[in-house]
RONUTI-790684 format. One record per residue: x, y, z of N, C-alpha, C in turn. Coordinates in steps of 0.1 Angstrom, whole numbers, padded with zeros to 4 digits, always signed. Layout:
XYZXYZXYZ;...
This chain:
+0487+0516-0088+0469+0520-0087+0460+0511-0080;+0448+0517-0079+0441+0511-0071+0428+0510-0078;+0426+0496-0084+0414+0493-0092+0403+0482-0085;+0390+0490-0094+0378+0480-0094+0373+0476-0104;+0373+0466-0105+0364+0461-0118+0350+0452-0115;+0341+0459-0122+0328+0451-0120+0323+0443-0127;+0325+0431-0123+0318+0425-0137+0330+0411-0135;+0328+0398-0132+0340+0392-0135+0338+0377-0145;+0331+0381-0160+0335+0370-0169+0346+0374-0177;+0343+0371-0191+0357+0368-0196+0366+0382-0195;+0359+0393-0201+0363+0408-0201+0371+0409-0187;+0363+0411-0174+0365+0413-0163+0376+0406-0154;+0374+0395-0155+0383+0389-0148+0398+0385-0155;+0400+0384-0168+0410+0386-0174+0415+0398-0172;+0410+0411-0174+0414+0420-0172+0418+0429-0156;+0412+0422-0147+0416+0425-0138+0427+0415-0133;+0428+0401-0135+0443+0392-0131+0452+0399-0141;+0449+0406-0152+0463+0410-0160+0469+0422-0153;+0460+0430-0146+0460+0445-0142+0469+0442-0127;+0464+0434-0121+0473+0429-0110+0488+0423-0110;+0488+0417-0124+0500+0411-0126+0511+0419-0130;+0505+0431-0136+0512+0444-0136+0518+0452-0127;+0510+0449-0116+0515+0453-0102+0508+0463-0096;+0492+0465-0099+0482+0468-0093+0473+0464-0085;+0467+0472-0073+0459+0467-0062+0446+0462-0071;+0441+0452-0072+0427+0451-0077+0422+0446-0073;+0405+0451-0072+0396+0444-0063+0383+0439-0077;+0380+0427-0078+0373+0425-0089+0357+0422-0078;+0347+0426-0083+0332+0427-0077+0324+0420-0087;+0316+0411-0081+0303+0409-0089+0292+0406-0081;+0279+0405-0085+0266+0405-0076+0266+0391-0070;+0271+0382-0083+0267+0363-0084+0277+0361-0071;+0273+0356-0058+0279+0351-0050+0282+0338-0048;+0277+0330-0057+0286+0316-0058+0298+0317-0065;+0298+0329-0078+0308+0331-0083+0320+0338-0075;+0322+0343-0067+0329+0349-0058+0335+0341-0048;+0324+0332-0043+0332+0324-0037+0338+0312-0042;+0339+0307-0056+0344+0301-0061+0361+0307-0065;+0358+0318-0068+0373+0328-0071+0379+0328-0057;+0371+0331-0045+0382+0331-0035+0388+0323-0033;+0379+0309-0037+0389+0296-0033+0395+0290-0047;+0398+0298-0053+0413+0294-0067+0403+0289-0078;+0388+0288-0078+0381+0280-0090+0377+0290-0101;+0384+0287-0113+0381+0298-0121+0368+0294-0131;+0361+0304-0132+0344+0301-0138+0343+0297-0150;+0358+0301-0160+0355+0301-0177+0369+0294-0177;+0370+0289-0188+0384+0283-0195+0392+0293-0202;+0403+0294-0199+0406+0305-0205+0424+0302-0206;+0431+0296-0214+0443+0294-0211+0455+0305-0208;+0460+0299-0193+0471+0310-0188+0464+0318-0175;+0449+0314-0177+0445+0324-0165+0445+0320-0153;+0444+0310-0148+0444+0303-0134+0454+0304-0128;+0466+0305-0138+0477+0308-0127+0480+0318-0126;+0478+0332-0136+0478+0344-0130+0473+0348-0118;+0458+0343-0118+0445+0344-0110+0450+0340-0094;+0458+0329-0095+0461+0324-0083+0470+0326-0079;+0485+0334-0084+0496+0336-0089+0490+0353-0074;+0482+0362-0084+0480+0372-0077+0473+0378-0066;+0463+0366-0062+0456+0360-0048+0465+0356-0037;+0476+0352-0041+0489+0347-0032+0497+0359-0029;+0497+0370-0037+0504+0380-0034+0499+0393-0031;+0485+0392-0025+0478+0398-0024+0473+0415-0032;+0476+0409-0042+0470+0416-0056+0459+0421-0059;+0451+0411-0060+0437+0407-0058+0429+0401-0055;+0420+0406-0051+0409+0402-0045+0394+0402-0048;+0385+0394-0042+0372+0397-0048+0361+0394-0037;+0349+0404-0042+0342+0406-0030+0330+0406-0040;+0317+0409-0031+0306+0416-0035+0296+0425-0030;+0307+0435-0022+0299+0445-0014+0312+0456-0025;+0297+0462-0028+0297+0480-0036+0308+0488-0025;+0302+0487-0011+0308+0498-0004+0328+0495-0003;+0331+0483-0003+0340+0478-0001+0352+0480-0017;+0341+0476-0023+0351+0480-0042+0350+0493-0042;+0343+0502-0042+0342+0514-0042+0353+0524-0033;+0350+0522-0020+0359+0529-0016+0372+0524-0018;+0377+0515-0019+0390+0508-0019+0398+0511-0036;+0387+0519-0045+0394+0522-0058+0396+0536-0062;+0408+0538-0066+0406+0553-0078+0398+0554-0088;+0398+0541-0095+0392+0539-0110+0386+0528-0111;+0375+0527-0117+0363+0520-0114+0362+0514-0130;+0363+0505-0133+0360+0492-0148+0349+0488-0145;+0342+0493-0158+0327+0484-0157+0333+0472-0170;+0329+0461-0166+0328+0452-0176+0320+0440-0176;+0305+0444-0180+0294+0441-0174+0288+0435-0191;+0280+0419-0189+0271+0418-0202+0261+0428-0207;+0265+0430-0224+0255+0437-0228+0249+0431-0239;+0240+0424-0233+0233+0413-0245+0219+0421-0254;+0222+0411-0264+0209+0418-0271+0195+0417-0269;+0191+0428-0270+0175+0428-0272+0167+0422-0277;+0153+0417-0276+0145+0413-0287+0151+0418-0307;+0150+0432-0304+0149+0440-0316+0164+0440-0327;+0173+0434-0314+0191+0436-0320+0201+0445-0314;+0190+0457-0306+0194+0468-0299+0202+0462-0289;+0213+0468-0282+0222+0464-0270+0213+0469-0261;+0213+0462-0248+0206+0464-0236+0221+0469-0225;+0220+0479-0220+0230+0485-0213+0227+0484-0196;+0213+0477-0193+0210+0481-0180+0217+0476-0168;+0226+0465-0173+0235+0461-0162+0249+0474-0157;+0252+0481-0170+0259+0489-0169+0253+0502-0160;+0241+0504-0166+0238+0516-0156+0236+0513-0141;+0231+0500-0140+0229+0494-0126+0239+0498-0114;+0254+0497-0126+0267+0494-0117+0269+0509-0117;+0266+0515-0124+0271+0533-0126+0264+0537-0115;+0250+0532-0111+0243+0536-0101+0246+0531-0084;+0251+0523-0091+0258+0514-0074+0273+0523-0070;+0278+0526-0081+0291+0532-0079+0291+0550-0069;+0278+0553-0080+0277+0565-0073+0271+0565-0059;+0263+0556-0053+0258+0556-0041+0268+0554-0030;+0280+0549-0032+0290+0547-0026+0303+0552-0029;+0302+0562-0038+0319+0571-0036+0316+0579-0032;+0327+0583-0023+0327+0595-0013+0336+0611-0018;+0348+0603-0028+0356+0611-0034+0354+0609-0053;+0365+0616-0053+0368+0619-0071+0367+0599-0078;+0361+0599-0085+0363+0584-0093+0362+0587-0110;+0373+0577-0114+0374+0576-0127+0362+0568-0132;+0353+0568-0137+0345+0552-0143+0346+0548-0154;+0353+0537-0163+0356+0535-0171+0349+0524-0179;+0341+0526-0191+0336+0517-0196+0342+0504-0207;+0345+0491-0200+0352+0486-0206+0343+0473-0217;+0332+0475-0213+0324+0463-0219+0322+0472-0234;+0314+0460-0245+0312+0469-0258+0295+0473-0252;+0295+0484-0255+0284+0494-0254+0282+0502-0267;+0269+0511-0267+0268+0516-0277+0272+0530-0276;+0272+0537-0292+0277+0546-0286+0271+0561-0283;+0276+0568-0270+0265+0575-0265+0262+0572-0248;+0270+0557-0246+0266+0550-0234+0279+0558-0226;+0288+0566-0226+0296+0570-0215+0287+0582-0208;+0281+0588-0219+0273+0602-0215+0263+0596-0205;+0251+0583-0212+0243+0579-0203+0249+0573-0188;+0262+0566-0186+0266+0563-0176+0267+0578-0168;+0273+0588-0172+0277+0603-0164+0260+0607-0161;+0248+0605-0164+0240+0607-0162+0234+0599-0153;+0235+0586-0152+0232+0577-0144+0238+0582-0128;+0251+0584-0129+0259+0592-0116+0254+0601-0114;+0253+0610-0123+0245+0627-0114+0233+0622-0107;+0224+0616-0115+0210+0613-0106+0211+0608-0096;+0221+0599-0092+0222+0591-0080+0227+0605-0066;+0237+0608-0071+0247+0620-0062+0235+0630-0059;+0226+0632-0070+0213+0644-0069+0204+0638-0057;+0202+0624-0055+0194+0617-0048+0202+0620-0038;+0211+0619-0031+0223+0623-0025+0223+0636-0014;+0220+0642-0025+0221+0656-0021+0240+0663-0021;+0245+0656-0030+0263+0654-0030+0266+0660-0043;+0278+0669-0041+0286+0670-0058+0299+0666-0052;+0301+0654-0064+0311+0644-0059+0317+0648-0075;+0331+0653-0081+0336+0650-0091+0337+0636-0097;+0334+0630-0108+0340+0622-0113+0342+0624-0129;+0345+0613-0140+0349+0611-0150+0346+0601-0156;+0340+0601-0169+0334+0590-0173+0344+0586-0188;+0352+0574-0193+0361+0572-0197+0356+0559-0207;+0360+0562-0218+0357+0546-0229+0368+0539-0233;+0370+0526-0227+0385+0519-0230+0379+0505-0234;+0375+0504-0244+0373+0491-0248+0381+0481-0253;+0378+0468-0247+0385+0458-0248+0385+0452-0264;+0399+0442-0267+0399+0438-0280+0404+0424-0273;+0398+0414-0270+0401+0404-0264+0395+0393-0273;+0405+0380-0275+0403+0372-0281+0403+0360-0272;+0386+0357-0271+0385+0341-0262+0397+0330-0271;+0406+0323-0259+0413+0314-0263+0426+0318-0265;+0428+0336-0263+0440+0343-0263+0442+0355-0256;+0431+0355-0247+0430+0364-0238+0442+0374-0233;+0444+0370-0226+0456+0369-0212+0466+0372-0222;+0471+0369-0233+0480+0375-0242+0477+0384-0249;+0464+0385-0253+0460+0400-0258+0457+0410-0249;+0456+0407-0236+0458+0418-0226+0474+0422-0223;+0479+0413-0222+0495+0416-0214+0499+0420-0226;+0500+0418-0239+0507+0425-0249+0499+0428-0262;+0489+0442-0260+0480+0443-0268+0484+0455-0281;+0475+0449-0292+0482+0456-0306+0480+0470-0301;+0468+0480-0293+0467+0493-0292+0456+0486-0281;+0459+0504-0274+0448+0505-0266+0437+0523-0267;+0429+0517-0268+0420+0530-0272+0417+0536-0259;+0416+0548-0252+0411+0555-0248+0405+0566-0250;+0391+0563-0248+0382+0578-0251+0376+0587-0239;+0385+0597-0239+0380+0606-0228+0378+0624-0231;+0373+0628-0227+0369+0639-0229+0376+0649-0221;+0382+0649-0210+0388+0654-0197+0403+0643-0203;+0415+0656-0203+0429+0652-0204+0429+0643-0194;+0429+0652-0181+0435+0647-0168+0432+0630-0167;+0418+0630-0172+0414+0617-0167+0419+0603-0173;+0424+0611-0190+0430+0599-0200+0445+0596-0193;+0449+0610-0187+0463+0611-0184+0465+0600-0175;+0456+0596-0164+0449+0583-0153+0453+0571-0161;+0446+0571-0169+0443+0558-0176+0457+0556-0184;+0466+0564-0188+0479+0562-0194+0485+0556-0185;+0484+0560-0173+0494+0554-0160+0494+0540-0160;+0478+0538-0157+0476+0523-0152+0483+0513-0165;+0479+0520-0178+0489+0508-0189+0501+0512-0192;+0510+0519-0183+0523+0524-0188+0532+0511-0183;+0528+0502-0177+0539+0488-0176+0533+0482-0194;+0521+0482-0198+0521+0477-0212+0528+0484-0224;+0532+0492-0221+0539+0504-0234+0552+0507-0231;+0559+0501-0225+0572+0503-0221+0580+0505-0237;+0580+0496-0238+0589+0495-0254+0585+0501-0265;+0567+0505-0264+0561+0512-0276+0548+0513-0272;+0547+0529-0274+0536+0535-0269+0522+0531-0276;+0513+0520-0273+0505+0515-0283+0489+0523-0277;+0491+0537-0270+0480+0543-0269+0476+0552-0277;+0463+0553-0282+0455+0561-0289+0443+0566-0283;+0446+0581-0281+0435+0591-0275+0422+0596-0288;+0412+0598-0280+0403+0601-0288+0389+0605-0278;+0380+0610-0283+0369+0616-0275+0362+0599-0274;+0350+0599-0263+0347+0591-0261+0334+0581-0270;+0326+0592-0279+0318+0584-0289+0326+0577-0299;+0336+0585-0303+0350+0579-0313+0355+0564-0309;+0356+0567-0294+0362+0550-0288+0354+0539-0287;+0341+0545-0286+0329+0535-0285+0328+0527-0297;+0326+0538-0308+0325+0534-0322+0332+0524-0327;+0347+0526-0322+0358+0519-0329+0356+0504-0323;+0351+0501-0313+0350+0486-0308+0340+0483-0320;+0329+0490-0318+0318+0482-0333+0324+0479-0344;+0334+0489-0351+0340+0490-0361+0344+0479-0365;+0353+0477-0350+0368+0468-0358+0360+0451-0357;+0348+0449-0346+0344+0439-0348+0333+0434-0359;+0327+0447-0367+0322+0446-0378+0329+0440-0391;+0340+0449-0387+0352+0446-0401+0358+0432-0400;+0360+0426-0390+0364+0411-0390+0355+0401-0391;+0344+0404-0387+0327+0393-0391+0326+0398-0407;+0329+0409-0413+0326+0410-0425+0340+0402-0435;+0351+0400-0430+0360+0389-0435+0358+0375-0434;+0349+0374-0423+0343+0361-0424+0332+0361-0432;+0325+0366-0434+0313+0359-0439+0316+0362-0451;+0326+0371-0459+0329+0374-0472+0336+0362-0476;+0343+0357-0467+0352+0341-0474+0343+0332-0473;+0335+0333-0466+0320+0323-0463+0320+0319-0476;+0308+0335-0482+0304+0335-0495+0312+0330-0508;+0324+0337-0506+0334+0329-0518+0336+0315-0518;+0334+0311-0510+0335+0296-0506+0326+0290-0508;+0312+0290-0511+0301+0287-0515+0303+0289-0530;+0307+0304-0534+0303+0301-0551+0320+0293-0559;+0328+0291-0550+0339+0284-0552+0333+0268-0554;+0326+0266-0543+0319+0253-0546+0313+0249-0559;+0304+0257-0562+0297+0259-0575+0304+0259-0588;+0313+0268-0585+0319+0268-0601+0329+0258-0604;+0339+0254-0594+0350+0242-0592+0358+0244-0589;+0362+0256-0582+0373+0265-0580+0378+0260-0561;+0388+0259-0557+0391+0254-0543+0392+0268-0537;+0385+0270-0532+0387+0283-0515+0397+0280-0511;+0406+0272-0505+0420+0269-0500+0431+0275-0511;+0430+0273-0523+0438+0282-0526+0434+0294-0538;+0423+0296-0534+0419+0312-0537+0422+0322-0523;+0421+0314-0513+0424+0321-0502+0440+0325-0500;+0448+0315-0507+0464+0318-0503+0463+0331-0517;+0457+0329-0524+0460+0339-0539+0458+0356-0533;+0447+0355-0524+0443+0368-0519+0449+0372-0508;+0451+0364-0499+0453+0365-0488+0470+0371-0490;+0482+0366-0502+0493+0372-0498+0493+0384-0506;+0482+0390-0507+0482+0406-0509+0483+0413-0495;+0493+0422-0496+0497+0426-0484+0486+0439-0478;+0478+0439-0488+0463+0448-0484+0453+0443-0476;+0456+0428-0479+0441+0419-0475+0444+0412-0465;+0456+0401-0467+0461+0395-0451+0454+0384-0451;+0456+0377-0443+0452+0359-0440+0443+0365-0430;+0446+0368-0420+0436+0373-0407+0420+0367-0410;+0414+0358-0402+0396+0361-0401+0396+0356-0414;+0401+0352-0421+0399+0350-0438+0401+0332-0440;+0393+0324-0438+0393+0312-0436+0379+0306-0436;+0375+0301-0447+0362+0297-0444+0359+0283-0434;+0344+0285-0434+0342+0275-0422+0324+0274-0420;+0322+0275-0407+0308+0270-0403+0301+0282-0398;+0303+0298-0400+0300+0306-0394+0308+0310-0382;+0303+0321-0381+0313+0330-0364+0299+0327-0357;+0304+0328-0342+0299+0328-0333+0305+0331-0319;+0297+0329-0307+0306+0339-0293+0299+0349-0291;+0305+0356-0283+0295+0366-0271+0295+0380-0278;+0307+0380-0293+0312+0395-0295+0305+0395-0309;+0304+0389-0315+0308+0396-0334+0293+0393-0336;+0280+0387-0331+0269+0381-0336+0260+0390-0330;+0266+0396-0315+0257+0406-0310+0262+0419-0314;+0275+0419-0312+0276+0434-0318+0274+0441-0332;+0272+0431-0343+0270+0430-0359+0256+0438-0355;+0244+0429-0348+0229+0430-0348+0232+0446-0337;+0238+0450-0331+0239+0463-0321+0242+0473-0331;+0253+0473-0340+0256+0484-0350+0247+0486-0361;+0239+0475-0364+0228+0478-0375+0217+0483-0367;+0212+0478-0354+0205+0489-0348+0205+0503-0343;+0217+0502-0342+0225+0517-0340+0219+0527-0354;+0226+0523-0360+0225+0527-0374+0210+0532-0380;+0200+0516-0377+0187+0524-0380+0181+0534-0372;+0185+0533-0356+0178+0546-0349+0183+0556-0357;+0193+0557-0365+0196+0572-0373+0186+0575-0388;+0179+0566-0390+0179+0564-0402+0188+0559-0414;+0194+0549-0411+0201+0547-0421+0195+0534-0423;+0204+0523-0437+0199+0514-0437+0213+0505-0444;+0217+0497-0432+0231+0494-0434+0230+0483-0439;+0231+0482-0453+0229+0473-0463+0243+0464-0460;+0255+0463-0457+0263+0458-0456+0266+0449-0446;+0262+0459-0431+0260+0447-0420+0253+0439-0418;+0241+0439-0424+0228+0432-0425+0231+0421-0433;+0240+0421-0446+0245+0411-0456+0254+0400-0445;+0261+0407-0436+0275+0399-0429+0266+0391-0419;+0252+0395-0413+0245+0390-0404+0238+0379-0411;+0235+0382-0425+0228+0374-0432+0234+0358-0434;+0247+0364-0441+0251+0354-0445+0259+0340-0435;+0260+0349-0426+0266+0342-0411+0253+0333-0407;+0241+0339-0407+0233+0325-0406+0227+0317-0411;+0230+0322-0425+0229+0308-0440+0241+0302-0435;+0253+0303-0433+0265+0296-0429+0263+0284-0418;+0259+0288-0409+0255+0286-0397+0248+0267-0404;+0240+0270-0413+0231+0259-0418+0238+0250-0424;+0246+0256-0432+0255+0250-0446+0261+0235-0445;+0264+0230-0433+0274+0215-0430+0258+0208-0431;+0250+0209-0420+0240+0203-0418+0227+0200-0433;+0232+0208-0442+0228+0209-0455+0237+0198-0462;+0244+0201-0465+0255+0193-0472+0255+0176-0465;+0248+0175-0452+0253+0161-0450+0241+0155-0453;+0225+0165-0451+0212+0158-0459+0216+0155-0472;+0222+0162-0481+0218+0161-0494+0233+0147-0496;+0240+0145-0490+0248+0131-0487+0240+0120-0484;+0232+0118-0474+0226+0109-0474+0213+0108-0480;+0205+0119-0489+0192+0116-0490+0196+0109-0505;+0208+0106-0509+0210+0097-0519+0215+0085-0514;+0215+0080-0502+0220+0068-0495+0208+0066-0482;+0198+0069-0484+0186+0068-0477+0179+0080-0467;+0187+0085-0468+0183+0099-0458+0189+0096-0443;+0188+0108-0436+0195+0110-0421+0187+0103-0417;+0178+0101-0416+0169+0097-0402+0175+0084-0401;+0176+0079-0384+0187+0069-0383+0198+0068-0382;+0206+0081-0389+0221+0076-0390+0226+0085-0379;+0238+0076-0377+0247+0082-0367+0258+0094-0368;+0257+0103-0362+0269+0114-0367+0277+0119-0354;+0294+0111-0360+0298+0119-0350+0304+0135-0352;+0302+0142-0338+0306+0155-0339+0316+0159-0333;+0328+0164-0339+0340+0166-0329+0342+0185-0329;+0339+0184-0318+0337+0202-0311+0328+0210-0313;+0327+0215-0302+0311+0224-0298+0316+0236-0296;+0322+0241-0291+0326+0258-0288+0324+0260-0298;+0325+0277-0299+0322+0286-0311+0336+0290-0318;+0344+0282-0308+0362+0281-0315+0371+0277-0304;+0384+0271-0308+0391+0264-0300+0397+0275-0290;+0402+0263-0280+0409+0270-0265+0399+0280-0260;+0384+0279-0262+0375+0282-0252+0363+0270-0249;+0355+0275-0235+0341+0267-0234+0333+0277-0233;+0333+0285-0243+0323+0293-0249+0314+0286-0260;+0303+0286-0254+0288+0280-0267+0280+0293-0269;+0280+0304-0265+0272+0317-0269+0274+0316-0284;+0258+0315-0291+0256+0317-0305+0269+0308-0314;+0272+0293-0307+0283+0281-0316+0273+0280-0328;+0284+0280-0337+0274+0272-0348+0272+0257-0345;+0279+0250-0335+0273+0236-0334+0255+0232-0327;+0254+0246-0324+0244+0246-0318+0228+0244-0329;+0235+0255-0338+0220+0249-0351+0224+0238-0357;+0236+0234-0358+0238+0222-0366+0229+0211-0359;+0234+0209-0345+0225+0199-0338+0212+0201-0339;+0207+0211-0338+0194+0211-0336+0188+0208-0349;+0194+0210-0364+0189+0207-0375+0187+0193-0380;+0200+0184-0373+0202+0172-0373+0189+0163-0364;+0189+0166-0355+0182+0164-0345+0169+0161-0350;+0165+0173-0357+0152+0173-0361+0148+0163-0376;+0160+0160-0382+0158+0154-0393+0161+0140-0389;+0161+0134-0376+0160+0121-0369+0176+0116-0368;+0185+0129-0368+0196+0115-0365+0199+0115-0350;+0209+0106-0351+0216+0100-0340+0228+0107-0334;+0231+0117-0325+0242+0123-0325+0253+0117-0313;+0265+0116-0316+0278+0113-0308+0286+0124-0304;+0282+0136-0296+0290+0146-0292+0303+0145-0285;+0314+0154-0290+0328+0152-0282+0331+0168-0283;+0333+0174-0271+0345+0186-0272+0351+0188-0263;+0365+0187-0259+0373+0187-0250+0377+0195-0237;+0365+0208-0241+0364+0216-0229+0351+0217-0225;+0340+0220-0235+0326+0229-0236+0316+0218-0231;+0319+0205-0232+0307+0197-0229+0297+0203-0215;+0303+0202-0210+0294+0209-0194+0287+0218-0194;+0290+0230-0203+0285+0244-0213+0273+0240-0221;+0277+0227-0225+0269+0222-0241+0255+0219-0233;+0259+0210-0225+0248+0203-0218+0237+0211-0211;+0245+0224-0211+0234+0230-0201+0225+0238-0210;+0226+0238-0224+0219+0242-0236+0214+0237-0245;+0220+0224-0249+0214+0214-0258+0202+0205-0251;+0192+0200-0260+0182+0194-0256+0182+0178-0245;+0179+0180-0237+0183+0160-0232+0175+0153-0243;+0183+0146-0252+0175+0139-0261+0180+0123-0259;+0172+0114-0264+0176+0100-0265+0186+0102-0275;+0186+0108-0285+0192+0111-0303+0205+0114-0295;+0210+0120-0286+0222+0126-0279+0230+0116-0273;+0243+0116-0275+0251+0109-0265+0266+0112-0265;+0267+0116-0247+0280+0123-0244+0294+0114-0248;+0304+0116-0255+0313+0107-0255+0324+0111-0248;+0336+0104-0247+0349+0105-0239+0358+0115-0249;+0359+0110-0261+0369+0115-0269+0366+0110-0280;+0372+0116-0289+0372+0116-0305+0370+0105-0308;+0375+0094-0304+0376+0082-0308+0362+0075-0304;+0360+0077-0292+0349+0073-0283+0336+0079-0297;+0333+0089-0298+0324+0094-0306+0322+0089-0318;+0335+0086-0326+0333+0078-0341+0329+0066-0343;+0329+0058-0330+0325+0044-0328+0311+0037-0335;+0308+0036-0346+0296+0031-0350+0286+0040-0359;+0297+0054-0361+0294+0063-0366+0294+0059-0380;+0284+0070-0386+0282+0065-0400+0288+0075-0407;+0293+0086-0402+0297+0103-0403+0304+0105-0392;+0315+0118-0396+0323+0125-0387+0318+0141-0394;+0313+0148-0380+0316+0163-0388+0324+0170-0381;+0332+0179-0382+0344+0187-0373+0338+0200-0373;+0334+0206-0361+0327+0222-0361+0337+0226-0357;+0347+0223-0343+0355+0232-0341+0368+0225-0337;+0380+0238-0347+0392+0231-0348+0401+0233-0334;+0397+0223-0326+0409+0222-0319+0423+0216-0321;+0430+0215-0318+0447+0212-0319+0443+0198-0320;+0438+0190-0310+0440+0178-0308+0435+0171-0316;+0423+0174-0326+0419+0170-0340+0431+0170-0350;+0437+0175-0350+0448+0179-0363+0456+0165-0365;+0464+0160-0357+0472+0147-0361+0463+0134-0353;+0449+0132-0360+0446+0122-0353+0451+0108-0362;+0451+0096-0354+0452+0084-0359+0440+0080-0368;+0439+0080-0380+0426+0076-0387+0424+0062-0388;+0431+0055-0386+0433+0042-0392+0423+0031-0383;+0421+0034-0370+0411+0029-0359+0400+0032-0361;+0399+0046-0360+0386+0056-0359+0378+0046-0374;+0389+0049-0388+0379+0045-0399+0376+0029-0398;+0382+0019-0393+0377+0003-0387+0367+0002-0379;+0368+0015-0368+0355+0014-0359+0341+0023-0363;+0340+0028-0375+0331+0035-0381+0320+0025-0391;+0307+0032-0389+0300+0020-0399+0301+0030-0411;+0301+0038-0416+0300+0044-0429+0314+0055-0428;+0317+0059-0436+0328+0063-0437+0331+0079-0445;+0319+0083-0442+0318+0103-0449+0322+0110-0437;+0333+0117-0440+0336+0124-0430+0332+0146-0434;+0329+0154-0425+0328+0165-0431+0332+0174-0424;+0347+0184-0428+0346+0193-0424+0344+0205-0426;+0342+0208-0412+0338+0226-0411+0349+0237-0410;+0357+0230-0408+0368+0240-0408+0379+0238-0420;+0380+0229-0430+0390+0228-0440+0403+0225-0432;+0403+0214-0421+0415+0213-0413+0425+0204-0424;+0416+0196-0429+0424+0181-0437+0428+0187-0449;+0437+0178-0456+0437+0181-0471+0430+0163-0474;+0422+0171-0484+0415+0161-0492+0418+0150-0498;+0428+0150-0506+0438+0137-0511+0439+0128-0497;+0449+0130-0489+0454+0124-0478+0438+0118-0471;+0427+0123-0468+0415+0118-0463+0410+0111-0470;+0408+0108-0485+0406+0099-0498+0416+0087-0494;+0428+0088-0491+0439+0076-0490+0433+0068-0478;+0429+0075-0466+0427+0071-0457+0414+0064-0457;+0404+0064-0464+0394+0058-0468+0379+0068-0465;+0378+0083-0468+0371+0087-0465+0362+0094-0477;+0352+0091-0479+0341+0103-0484+0343+0118-0480;+0353+0130-0483+0355+0135-0477+0354+0147-0481;+0343+0155-0475+0333+0168-0476+0339+0184-0469;+0346+0191-0476+0348+0204-0468+0342+0218-0474;+0345+0228-0471+0337+0240-0472+0347+0245-0484;+0337+0250-0492+0342+0256-0507+0353+0248-0515;+0352+0233-0514+0363+0227-0519+0352+0219-0531;+0357+0216-0543+0347+0213-0554+0346+0194-0549;+0337+0189-0552+0332+0174-0549+0342+0166-0559;+0356+0169-0561+0362+0162-0568+0367+0146-0567;+0366+0146-0555+0372+0132-0548+0361+0119-0547;+0364+0111-0557+0349+0102-0553+0349+0092-0547;+0336+0088-0547+0329+0079-0531+0340+0069-0529;+0348+0063-0521+0351+0052-0516+0345+0040-0519;+0330+0042-0520+0324+0029-0517+0325+0018-0527;
């Protein structure tokens, strides 16, 4: 199948590369000339495990190409996927201007039947809006060219996007034309050789499925974070509570870990968009609003915990805090709405000096965080800890799991460790010489002072 992917971000680039890997001929289009130039030279603009190898292999085998030319992209494709940003407006609603613009560009250049596929996360009713945009452009051309609009939401996890794409849990196809749905089924046929994972439905339900799925996952995170705070207050250990409730097969362990809140390009934006959608219909989505409120509060929890700890020791002002991890999750360089941004902002305001390290995301973090004399960018976790009064773990990168803490403890000025991901065992950290404070675990470990 000849496929056009409009947009070369996480979704577009991963989807295009994986389609090419499955044998399709794929053109990825983006209006960002610099990004396309880099891709043509094998430079991948995002960090995603396994992606670079697939891109380079399929470029060399001439199944994957890149362009900024809509005429070339549309003319060479039977199916056009829209994988574009849908950012939040100030009121939380979803901005689909990029989707509309791409739809109009396709309409301007199409000369025969096309299937236009919404791959981006879009509000319910966007498929109809895309169809309207195409019809309006065709009318300007005084042309009547047949087309269909299909909804095919993505369910990719950053850091595992390639595997999620090649081995999906399910493939949602929302189509009001059975023939168009069958074309999508053919595109995904290589993914479903052993098991048919395709679920067919109408476009409105497919669009809603994506939002509902992300809302449920975000709800699990916020629920567990709220339980963690209650555990802390009553003296229960959230790590044990999680095991107890996660062992229930109706509940499970996925997305059930307490921490410093969720971030990234999906959950925060999609929750706000779904709230906005509900409000536009006259509903008050109390649970969705609570999910967002709990997460915003959670992002401030660790900085507040550090403040309370140092209030008893002369205050945070002038203290040096090592920060391990900046990206919103491991195995990605994505800094969008990362909890670390709120954390850094809070501590800078209180006068702390910060020594920052992340294995991958520091180039992106430097573009977002202020150019402050209070910030030092470090080479690794050992460098960050040098002379620090405390360490704060914000992102659970694998390289932080089995750190040799003996030289770290020796080169630190203080001995506090604030674990925002509950990665370590409290007793072990006490033996290593730390005041160890985590999320939802009672402060039963005495100070080593």
